[in-house]
N, C-alpha and C positions, 0 to 999 in steps of 0.2 A: 215256218209261219203257219197258222192256222188254217182250217179249210176256208176260213171266210176272206183271205186273202191277205188281209192287213189287222192284225191283231187290235182287236178293241171292244171294249165292253158297252159303249156307246159310238155311237158316229151318224153326225147329222151335218147337213151344210146348212148355212144360215148365210143372210146379208149382214149380220150386225158387226161390230169391232171385234178383231180376232186376238185372243189373249191366251199365253200359254201360263197354267198354273203346277206351281211343283209343289206337293203337300209334303213337308218335311216332318220330322218329330215336334217340333215347337212351332214352327212357323211357314207361312205360305208366300213362296216367291213367286210375283206376277210380270211379265213381260209381254208386253203388246208386240204384235208382228210386226206393225210399221214402225215400231222404235226398238228394235232386240238390245239394243246396247245399253238400254236404260231399264232397270227392275226396281219392283218395289217389293221390300220385306214386310209382311203384316203377321202380326202375334195370331197364333193358334189358341184358341180356349178349349182345348179337348178336342171333341168333335163338333163343336157348337158351329156349324154349317149356314146357320141363318146370319149370325153375326158376321161370319167371314163374307158372304156373299154381299150382306148390306154394304160392308167396307169397300169392297170390289167395285161394286155399283156406285158408291159415292165418289169414287176417283176416276171411272172410266165410263160409266153410265151401262145401259144394258150391252150385253156381249156375248159372243158366241166362245166359250172356253173350251181349250185342249188341257187336259189336266194328266200329271205323272204322278202316280200314287209313290210314296216314300217307303222306305224300310219299315215293317211292322205293320203295315196297312194290306199285306197280301201273303198269301202261303204260296210258295213253289214247291209242286211233288212230282217227282220222277216217276213215270209209270209207264207200264208196256203199252205199246199202241195196240188198240182194240183192233181187231180183223173185221174191221166193217166199212161201208162205203163213206166217202167224206162227209155226205149230207147226214150221215148216223152219228158222226163222230161225237157230237157234243152231247148226245143221250148216253153213249157208250160211255164215256170217261165219268158219267157219274157212278157208274159201278166199280170202275178202274180204280178209284180213290177213295171209296166210301169208307174203307177200314184204316186209312190214315189219317182221316179228321176224327176231331171229337164230337163236332156238331154236325146235325142232320145235312145231308147233303141236299135237302131241298132250301136251306137257309142260305146256301151259296151260289154265289153268281161264278160260274165257270168259264174258261176259254182255255186255249193250249197252244204252244208252238213246237216246233220241231228242228231239231239239228239240222244244218246242211250235210253234216256226215251221212252220206247214204248208207251206210253199213249200221246203222245204228237202227234198232228196232223200238227205241224209247221215245217217250213224248213228255214235256215237260207241262204240266197243269198249273194253271194260275188260277188262284182260289179265293174270293173276297166275300165278305159278310154281304150277303144282298141288301139286307135292310140299312147297312151303311151306305151302299151306292145310291139306293133310294133317295134317301135322305139327302144326299148331297146333291142330286139332280133336282130333286123338289125345292131346295131352297135355293139354288141358280133360278128355277124357273119363276118363283116367289118375286124375285125381283127385276124379273124381265128379261132374263139372261137364259142362255141354253147350253148345254154339254156338247160339244162337236166330237168328244173322244176321250176316253181314258184308257191310258197304258200303265207302264212300269218302267222303273230304271233301266234293269236288265236290257231290254230292248231297244230303248229308244238310243242307248250309247252307241249303238250300230249305225247310227247317223251322222256320229263325228267326224269320221273321215272320208264321206261319200262312199264312192263304189272302188275304194282303193284296194287294188288286188293282193298287196302284202299284208298278211297278219298282224295286227296289232293288239297288244294287251295294255288294257284301260285298267288303271287304279283310280277309283272313284271313292270320295270320302265327303259325307254331309257331317258335319260335327253333331256328335251325340247319336251317329248311326256306326253298325259296324261297316267294314271296309268290305268293299264289292270290285271281285277282278272280274273283267270281260275280256274275252277274245272275239274282236270285229274284223271282219275279211270279207270285200267284195259286197259292203254294205249289210252285213247278216251276221247275226251273234253266232259264234260257234260254241261257246261254252260260257259257264257263268259260275260263280263261286263266291260266297260270302266268307270272309275272314275275320276271326274274333280276334282281341286283344289290341286293337289300334282306335278305339273309340274317340279317344282323345288326342289323335294324330294332329289334328289341328293346333291343339295348344303346346305342343313339344317345341322347345327353344332349338336354335341351330346348335348348340353346343351339345344339349342333350341327345339329339339326334343321331351325334357321333359315338355318343357313350352305348350303344347297342342296338337302338329302335330301328335304323337303317339296316343293319346286317339281318335284323330278325324280319323286316319286311323283305329282302331280297332273298331269304330263304325260302319265304310261304310264295314268292313270285317263280324262284326255280321251281318249286313243286309244281305249280302250275303249268310252267312251260314242259317240264318235263311228261306231264299227262297229256297236254295238246299234242306233243311230238308221239310218244309211244303209243297211248291209248287210241288217240284219235287219228294217226298215223299222219300227220301234217309236217310242212316245212317248218322250221323256227321261227317263230314272231321276229318281225323285220325291226320292231321298236317297241319301245313301254313307254307309257303316255299317261301324267300323274295330272288327274283332275283332284287335286286337293288343296286344303287353305293351310294358311299359316306359312311355315319355312319351306314352300313349295321347291323354290330354286334350289336350296340348300340340300334338300330331302333328292330331288334329281341327280344332283352331283355326287353325293355319297353313294347313292345305289347305281350308278353308271359305273363305279368304280369295281363293281362286282361282277359285271357284264359286259359281252363283245356287243350286244345291241345298243342303238340310241337310246337314249332315255330322257325324256324332257317333260318340262311342267308345260301344261296348257296356260292360256292367259291367264292372269291373276285375277279372278271374279270370283264371287260367291258359287259353290257349287249348284246350288239349289236355281240361281238365276241361269247357270248353263241348261240345267235339265227343263227347266220352264222354257227357254229357248226351244230345245229338241221336240218339247209338246207340240208348240206351234209347228214346226217342221214334219211332224210325224202326221199331223192330222188335219193339217192346212196347208201343205205345198212349201214349197221353198222358201226359205229366209231371206229376207233381202241382205 
C-alpha cells in the first residue's frame, strides 16, 4: 500500500447517503451501501460527468460517492522504489516515471502501492489524468454530492475474501475490458496482470468455451501461478475464483479439469455491480 496508508486519490468523510460507483467502459454501476444487493446500471456518454452525476442525484439525492475506476481510465507503471522517506515518496515518483509517460507528469495525479513481498524493491505507480479526476469531482460537487474516495480494480479485489490466509487467484472480467488476474492473500494484493484476447469472454457460449477458450484461459492461469510460486517464492494458490459474466459456471467446470485447485464462479451478478460494492467497502467501511 502507499505511504498514505490506504490507496486513494480523494478521501473524505461525510454524512450523506453512501454509494459505490464503478466506472466501466460504457456504463456506471451504482450500489447503495445500505442496499448492496440492488444495483443500478447507468449508461456513460463518454466522460460527460455532469450528466452522470445528475442522473445519480435524481435516483439517490446528494450522496457520498466511493468510486472504482475501470480499465482504460488509469495507467499502472512498475518502477524502482525511490530511496527516500515515506513523506517524500509522492514527489520522488514523479521523477521515477517521467520517461514512462507521454504526457507531462504535472498533468497527472499519482499514487502508488507496494507488493507485500518484502524482497521486492519495486513499486506500482498509478497515474490518472488530473483534469479527468478534477472534472469528476467537480461534477459531483455541482449536484451536492461529494467524493469519499477513488480507487482502482486491482486493489479492491483484495477485499473479496477478507483476511483469508490462503492465496486465491481471481479472474475478473467486465464486458469490453481486458481480463484481469489478481492474486490476493491476507486481504492484500500480491500480484496483478492484464491478459489480452478475452474481451468477449462474457459472450462465448458454453459449447464454444469447450472448443479452446477454456484451455487458453487455463494456460494463462498457469503462467500466472508459476510466476507467483517461482518469482515471488510463495506457496501455490489455494483456489481460482471467477468473477465473470456469461457461462461462468460452465467455464469454472472446464477450467477445473485442468487444475488440482478448487475453481469456483462468484455469485452470478454483473461484475460492475461487484466492483461498486467493493468501492463502498474500500472507502466506507464494512458492507452490510
